[in-house]
C-alpha positions as CSV (number, residue, x, y, z in Angstrom):
1,M,-92.3,91.7,-25.3
2,K,-94.0,92.6,-28.6
3,S,-97.7,92.4,-28.7
4,S,-97.6,90.5,-31.9
5,R,-95.8,87.8,-30.2
6,L,-98.1,87.7,-27.2
7,E,-100.9,87.2,-29.5
8,V,-99.6,84.4,-31.3
9,A,-98.6,82.6,-28.0
10,D,-102.3,83.4,-26.7
11,L,-103.4,81.6,-30.0
12,I,-101.3,78.7,-29.5
13,E,-102.4,78.3,-25.9
14,S,-106.0,78.7,-26.8
15,S,-105.8,76.0,-29.5
16,S,-103.6,73.7,-27.4
17,R,-106.0,70.9,-26.8
18,A,-107.1,70.5,-30.6
19,I,-103.2,70.7,-31.7
20,A,-102.5,68.0,-29.1
21,T,-105.2,65.7,-30.5
22,W,-104.2,66.4,-34.0
23,T,-100.5,65.9,-33.3
24,V,-101.0,62.4,-31.6
25,D,-103.3,61.2,-34.3
26,Q,-100.9,62.2,-37.1
27,Q,-98.0,60.5,-35.2
28,Y,-100.1,57.1,-34.6
29,G,-101.1,57.3,-38.4
30,K,-97.6,57.4,-39.3
31,D,-96.3,54.9,-37.1
32,T,-98.6,51.8,-36.7
33,T,-96.5,50.2,-34.0
34,M,-97.1,53.1,-31.4
35,E,-100.5,51.4,-30.4
36,E,-98.8,48.2,-29.5
37,R,-95.7,49.9,-27.9
38,Y,-97.4,52.3,-25.6
39,G,-100.7,50.3,-25.0
40,A,-104.1,51.5,-24.0
41,T,-102.8,54.6,-22.1
42,G,-100.3,55.7,-24.7
43,R,-102.5,58.2,-26.6
44,R,-103.3,59.9,-23.0
45,M,-99.6,60.1,-22.3
46,W,-98.5,61.4,-25.6
47,N,-101.5,64.0,-25.3
48,Q,-100.2,65.2,-22.1
49,E,-96.7,65.2,-23.4
50,V,-97.8,67.4,-26.3
51,L,-99.7,69.7,-24.1
52,A,-96.5,70.5,-22.0
53,R,-94.7,71.1,-24.9
54,I,-97.1,73.5,-26.6
55,A,-97.2,75.4,-23.1
56,H,-93.2,75.8,-23.6
57,L,-93.7,76.6,-27.3
58,A,-96.0,79.5,-26.5
59,E,-93.7,80.9,-23.9
60,A,-90.8,80.6,-26.2
61,V,-92.8,82.6,-29.0
62,A,-93.9,85.3,-26.5
63,L,-90.3,86.0,-25.2
64,D,-88.7,85.5,-28.4
65,R,-86.3,82.8,-26.9
66,E,-86.2,79.4,-28.6
67,Q,-84.0,78.1,-25.8
68,I,-87.3,77.9,-23.7
69,F,-88.6,75.3,-26.0
70,I,-85.4,73.4,-26.9
71,G,-84.5,72.9,-23.1
72,N,-87.8,71.5,-22.4
73,A,-87.4,69.0,-25.4
74,L,-83.9,68.1,-24.1
75,W,-85.4,67.6,-20.4
76,S,-88.0,65.3,-22.1
77,K,-85.2,63.2,-23.9
78,A,-83.5,62.8,-20.4
79,A,-86.8,61.5,-18.9
80,F,-87.5,59.1,-22.1
81,T,-84.1,57.6,-21.6
82,A,-84.6,57.2,-17.9
83,R,-87.8,55.3,-18.8
84,E,-86.0,53.5,-21.7
85,M,-88.5,54.8,-24.1
86,N,-87.5,55.5,-27.8
87,T,-86.3,59.1,-27.9
88,A,-86.7,58.8,-31.8
89,D,-90.7,58.9,-31.1
90,L,-90.0,62.3,-29.3
91,A,-88.4,63.7,-32.4
92,Q,-91.1,62.4,-34.5
93,N,-93.8,63.7,-32.1
94,L,-92.1,67.3,-32.5
95,Q,-92.2,67.0,-36.4
96,C,-95.9,65.9,-36.4
97,M,-96.9,69.0,-34.0
98,M,-95.1,71.3,-36.7
99,S,-97.0,69.8,-39.5
100,V,-100.2,70.3,-37.7
101,L,-99.3,74.1,-36.8
102,I,-98.5,74.6,-40.5
103,E,-101.6,72.8,-41.9
104,Q,-104.2,73.8,-39.2
105,L,-103.4,77.3,-37.8
106,P,-102.9,80.7,-39.5
107,K,-99.5,81.4,-41.5
108,V,-98.6,83.9,-38.9
109,I,-98.3,81.1,-36.2
110,S,-96.2,78.7,-38.3
111,D,-93.9,81.4,-39.4
112,L,-92.8,81.9,-35.8
113,T,-93.0,78.3,-34.6
114,T,-91.4,76.5,-37.5
115,P,-87.6,77.6,-37.0
116,I,-88.0,76.9,-33.4
117,I,-89.4,73.3,-33.7
118,T,-86.9,72.6,-36.4
119,H,-84.1,73.7,-34.3
120,A,-85.4,71.5,-31.4
121,V,-85.8,68.3,-33.6
122,E,-81.9,69.1,-34.8
123,T,-80.8,69.3,-31.3
124,L,-82.6,66.2,-30.1
125,L,-81.1,64.2,-32.9
126,N,-77.5,65.7,-32.6
127,N,-77.5,65.8,-28.8
128,Q,-76.4,62.6,-26.7
129,A,-76.1,64.0,-23.4
130,C,-78.9,63.7,-20.6
131,V,-79.6,66.4,-18.1
132,V,-76.5,66.6,-16.0
133,S,-76.6,65.8,-12.1
134,P,-76.5,69.3,-10.4
135,M,-74.1,67.7,-7.9
136,S,-71.6,67.3,-10.5
137,I,-71.2,70.9,-10.7
138,V,-71.8,72.1,-7.3
139,G,-68.0,72.7,-6.2
140,T,-66.4,72.6,-2.9
141,S,-69.4,71.9,-0.9
142,R,-70.6,69.1,-3.1
143,D,-69.7,66.3,-0.3
144,L,-71.5,68.1,2.4
145,A,-74.6,68.7,0.1
146,R,-74.6,64.9,-0.5
147,M,-74.2,64.0,3.0
148,Y,-77.4,66.4,3.9
149,L,-79.4,64.8,1.1
150,M,-78.6,61.3,2.1
151,H,-80.1,62.3,5.8
152,L,-83.2,63.5,3.9
153,L,-83.5,60.6,1.9
154,R,-83.4,58.2,5.1
155,R,-86.2,60.6,6.4
156,D,-84.1,61.7,9.3
157,R,-84.8,65.3,9.5
158,S,-83.5,65.6,13.0
159,E,-80.0,64.3,11.9
160,A,-80.1,66.5,8.9
161,E,-80.8,69.4,11.3
162,R,-78.0,68.6,13.6
163,F,-75.7,68.2,10.7
164,I,-76.3,71.7,9.5
165,L,-76.4,73.2,12.8
166,D,-72.8,71.9,13.4
167,L,-71.6,73.3,10.1
168,S,-72.8,76.6,11.1
169,K,-71.1,76.2,14.6
170,N,-67.8,75.3,12.9
171,G,-67.6,78.3,10.6
172,L,-70.0,78.0,7.5
173,T,-71.9,81.3,7.0
174,F,-75.5,81.3,6.5
175,S,-75.3,82.0,2.9
176,Q,-72.6,79.2,2.2
177,I,-75.0,76.7,3.8
178,C,-78.2,78.0,1.9
179,E,-76.4,78.3,-1.4
180,G,-73.9,75.5,-1.1
181,I,-75.9,72.8,0.7
182,F,-79.8,73.4,0.5
183,S,-80.0,74.7,-3.1
184,P,-77.7,72.0,-4.8
185,A,-79.3,69.2,-2.4
186,L,-82.9,70.3,-3.6
187,A,-81.7,70.6,-7.2
188,E,-80.5,67.0,-7.0
189,I,-83.7,65.7,-5.6
190,G,-85.4,67.2,-8.5
191,H,-83.2,65.6,-10.7
192,M,-83.5,62.3,-9.2
193,W,-87.1,62.4,-9.5
194,H,-86.8,63.2,-13.2
195,V,-84.7,60.3,-14.0
196,Q,-86.8,57.9,-11.7
197,E,-84.0,57.5,-9.0
198,A,-86.5,59.1,-6.4
199,S,-90.3,59.6,-6.0
200,I,-92.7,62.5,-5.6
201,A,-92.9,61.7,-1.9
202,D,-89.0,61.9,-1.7
203,E,-88.9,65.4,-3.3
204,H,-92.0,66.6,-1.2
205,Y,-90.2,65.4,2.1
206,C,-86.8,66.9,1.1
207,T,-88.4,70.3,0.2
208,N,-90.5,70.6,3.4
209,A,-87.7,69.4,5.8
210,T,-85.5,72.0,4.2
211,Q,-87.9,74.7,4.9
212,Q,-88.1,73.7,8.4
213,I,-84.2,73.2,8.9
214,L,-83.9,76.8,7.1
215,E,-86.1,78.3,9.4
216,A,-84.2,76.7,12.5
217,L,-80.8,78.1,11.1
218,R,-82.4,81.5,10.6
219,C,-83.7,81.6,14.0
220,K,-80.2,80.7,15.4
221,T,-78.0,83.0,13.3
222,P,-77.4,86.6,14.3
223,G,-78.0,89.2,11.5
224,K,-76.1,92.2,10.6
225,A,-77.2,95.8,11.7
226,N,-80.5,96.9,9.7
227,N,-79.8,99.0,6.7
228,G,-83.1,100.5,6.9
229,Y,-84.1,99.3,3.1
230,L,-87.3,97.1,2.8
231,M,-87.4,94.1,0.2
232,V,-90.7,92.5,-0.8
233,A,-90.2,89.0,-2.2
234,A,-92.6,86.5,-3.9
235,S,-93.0,83.7,-6.3
236,V,-95.2,84.8,-9.1
237,G,-98.8,83.8,-9.7
238,G,-99.1,80.1,-10.8
239,D,-95.6,79.2,-9.3
240,M,-96.2,76.9,-6.4
241,H,-92.4,76.5,-5.6
242,D,-90.9,79.2,-3.2
243,L,-88.0,77.6,-1.5
244,G,-85.4,79.7,-3.9
245,I,-87.0,83.0,-3.3
246,R,-87.5,82.0,0.4
247,I,-83.6,81.4,0.7
248,L,-82.9,84.7,-0.9
249,S,-85.3,86.4,1.5
250,A,-83.5,84.7,4.4
251,I,-80.1,85.7,3.3
252,Y,-81.2,89.3,2.6
253,E,-82.8,89.5,6.1
254,K,-79.4,88.3,7.7
255,E,-77.6,91.0,5.8
256,G,-79.6,93.6,7.4
257,W,-82.5,94.0,5.1
258,N,-86.3,94.3,6.2
259,V,-87.9,91.5,4.3
260,E,-91.5,90.9,3.6
261,F,-91.8,87.3,2.2
262,L,-95.1,86.6,0.4
263,G,-94.5,83.3,-0.6
264,A,-95.6,81.1,-3.5
265,N,-98.4,81.9,-6.2
266,T,-98.7,85.5,-5.3
267,P,-101.1,87.2,-7.9
268,A,-99.5,90.2,-9.7
269,Q,-102.1,92.6,-8.3
270,E,-101.2,91.7,-4.8
271,I,-97.6,92.2,-5.6
272,A,-98.4,95.6,-7.1
273,N,-100.5,96.6,-4.0
274,T,-97.7,95.3,-1.5
275,I,-94.9,97.4,-2.7
276,G,-96.6,100.6,-2.2
277,P,-96.7,102.6,1.1
278,Q,-98.7,101.0,3.9
279,A,-100.4,102.1,7.0
280,F,-97.7,100.5,9.1
281,R,-94.8,101.4,6.8
282,G,-93.4,103.4,3.9
283,G,-93.1,101.9,0.3
284,A,-90.7,99.2,-0.7
285,D,-87.3,99.7,-1.8
286,L,-86.7,96.6,-3.9
287,L,-88.8,93.9,-5.2
288,A,-87.5,90.4,-5.8
289,L,-89.6,87.9,-8.0
290,S,-88.9,84.3,-8.8
291,A,-89.9,81.8,-11.7
292,S,-89.1,78.3,-10.8
293,T,-89.9,77.1,-14.3
294,S,-90.1,78.6,-17.9
295,L,-93.8,78.4,-17.6
296,R,-93.9,81.2,-15.1
297,L,-91.9,83.7,-17.2
298,R,-94.9,85.6,-18.7
299,G,-96.2,85.7,-15.0
300,V,-93.1,87.6,-14.2
301,H,-93.3,89.8,-17.1
302,N,-97.0,90.5,-16.4
303,A,-96.4,91.1,-12.7
304,I,-93.5,93.6,-13.4
305,A,-95.8,95.4,-16.0
306,M,-98.5,95.8,-13.4
307,V,-96.0,97.0,-10.6
308,R,-94.6,99.7,-13.3
309,A,-98.2,100.9,-13.8
310,T,-98.3,102.1,-10.2
311,D,-97.0,105.3,-8.9
312,A,-94.9,103.3,-6.3
313,G,-93.6,101.0,-8.8
314,K,-92.5,103.4,-11.5
315,N,-89.0,103.4,-10.4
316,I,-88.7,100.5,-7.8
317,P,-85.6,98.3,-8.4
318,I,-86.8,94.9,-9.7
319,L,-84.4,91.7,-9.1
320,V,-85.6,88.3,-10.6
321,G,-84.3,84.8,-10.2
322,G,-85.0,81.3,-10.7
323,Q,-83.7,78.4,-13.0
324,P,-85.0,79.8,-16.3
325,F,-82.7,83.0,-15.8
326,Q,-79.8,81.0,-15.0
327,L,-80.1,79.1,-18.3
328,I,-80.7,82.2,-20.6
329,D,-78.4,85.1,-19.9
330,D,-80.4,88.3,-21.1
331,L,-83.9,86.9,-20.0
332,W,-84.2,89.4,-17.0
333,K,-84.2,92.1,-19.5
334,V,-87.0,90.5,-21.8
335,V,-89.1,90.4,-18.7
336,G,-88.5,93.9,-17.7
337,A,-86.3,93.5,-14.6
338,D,-83.3,95.6,-13.5
339,A,-81.0,92.8,-12.7
340,Q,-81.1,89.1,-12.0
341,S,-79.9,87.0,-9.1
342,V,-77.7,83.8,-9.9
343,T,-77.1,83.6,-6.2
344,A,-78.6,85.7,-3.4
345,S,-75.3,86.4,-2.0
346,A,-73.8,87.5,-5.5
347,S,-77.1,89.9,-5.9
348,L,-76.5,91.6,-2.7
349,E,-74.0,94.5,-4.0
350,I,-76.1,94.8,-7.1
351,A,-79.2,95.3,-5.3
352,L,-78.1,97.8,-2.7
353,Q,-76.6,100.0,-5.6
354,L,-79.9,99.9,-7.3
355,V,-81.8,101.0,-4.2
356,I,-79.1,103.8,-3.6
357,D,-79.4,104.8,-7.3
358,S,-83.1,104.8,-7.3
359,H,-83.4,107.1,-4.3
360,L,-81.1,109.6,-5.7
361,K,-83.4,109.9,-8.8
362,K,-86.5,110.5,-6.6
363,P,-87.6,113.9,-6.5
364,K,-87.2,116.0,-3.4
365,A,-90.4,116.7,-1.4
366,K,-91.5,120.4,-1.6
367,R,-91.5,122.3,1.4
368,I,-94.8,123.5,2.6
369,H,-94.9,127.0,4.1
């Protein structure tokens, strides 16, 4: 990332509360029906809406990828539509934000943000589609994923676990279950929450139940012979979601890797410390990092930069994954990784080759006479 862009992103974030207040004031001033239509809590709601948008704008500026901001605006449009709110208000809100950035902040900020917001407004006005249900694009395992999710939405974890274990006994592989059933089912419950078809409690229950069922399946599934390589895996600091990287870790373990799974919200310094040699083992051969949302991308970049600054991390292969990397093809390069993982099973061959190549590049130890 360019330091100039990072500085602008930091300026945007540090001014976010003022930008939000000015934006809402301007929009309410232009449209006198806002007070009546949104009621006593309307300003607070719009203030939170703008703060979320500013966070994505800062990320888009820092990484020089406007799709981050535009994608978030489209995501909000789907939420507005589901709640029967006027999506024209969202477009107007973005236009007010752009005016505030031009009028109130240094020109260097508006020079970078005006094209992004302009494209977002154009996309909102021209795009009629809402966020597509993940289940509509799953493939051959769609019906199985739906059946699994149905058990969870009925709060029947035991039946959901029996369903998964039966599938395993009848020939579905560990990775097929993880990637064809667990992942799309959890993506679907997230979509359902977004369009008000499920509650936060539903999403939390399904996620926690799936973690338990994943562990039960992991314990009952035999793994391949150990390949001698060690992968450290984590969700970066600030990211409280770790099911995706948890699934990747479990699949790699079953494929013969040694895996140290650090879980959610792992500080960059701890990641950098962990990949080096420890008293009980040598250094890691592969690092896998996850970002579940676009707001965690700079966290991935910062973690990679900190790892690269250590002796152990200078040449370690780094694999990244998560929804943002699936939406923007070259994002893994922007954050400084060596490859991205669209699915864990698809990344196995790439990861192994990266590790083999990195070992070939390591200088041989000098013989001590």
